[in-house]
C-alpha angles and dihedrals in degrees: 000000000000114000116253102235099171116086134203093026122137134190110253110212119207133210094253119074127204092252089060092051089051093050088052090053095037090228139078127252112247140152124234106198112201115199134174146106118307106276094028091116100256094140096038095056091041091055090048094047092048090055092047094051091046092053089052091052100258125137115228136155127211119221109194126192098230092041092053093052089059090064133008095018098035089117093061127090130192104273115123090256093051092044089055093050090046090057096042091054094048090048088056092048094047090050088053091054091049093049084056088056092253124135110237120211107195119188114188133141085228091175100186123078092211091059093049092046091054091055090048086055095051087055097044091052089054094045090242120143113249117193113189108206114197113205098208112207134145117245087240092058094042091049092046088056094043093160095180099037092244101132090052088053093047092049090054091053095247094117120049130201091023113167114247093018110054099348122060127244114211110208118224112262095205112013115172088229130028114191113193096210092188090062108030131070121231089252092053092049093050090049092051092052094048089052090051091052091048093049089053090047090237088130 
C-alpha cells in the first residue's frame, strides 16, 4: 500500500451517504474492471456497455487507459513502478465514482495481479462491488488485431516494456467474468455483462 505522506489530515464526513445517492439514481455504485492484453477488446466492450447502460437509464462513467494518461496520469511511464501507481490512482478514482452511486467501467491492461488485487481490496474495504472482467484473448489474436500498431512497434524494438512482448501479463486466477473474445460477439459480451449487473442487483 502507498505510504501516507500527508500528516494532520482527517476524513470529513458529509450528511449524505452512498446509499442515499444510490436511491436517487436507482442503481448501485460498482466497478467493472476490464483487464487483458492490448487488442483484447477492453475499450470496445466498455464503450458498448456504456451505451447500453445509458439507454436503459443508468449512469456510468468510463475510465480508459489511454485517456487517463492524457491527464491525471500523464506523468507516469510504463515501468513496473509507474504501472502500479497508474492502477492505484485509477482504483481510487473508480472508488470515488462508486461512492457517488455511479457505475465505473475501467479499461486497463493492468498486467500484474498484485496491482489488480490492491484495487479489489480498496473496494472491499469500502463495501463496494468490484467485478473483474478478464478479456480472454491469445497473444496471437491480439497481435493480429493490433488496432494501434503497438505490437509492430514493440516487435521492432521501438516500444519497450510492452505487455505480452517484453513485459509479462498475469492472467486473473478467479475473475468474476471471463469473456472469450475469440468466441463471443460484442453483443453477446454486453448482454453477459448486463446480466451480471442484474444478478448482483446493481441495476
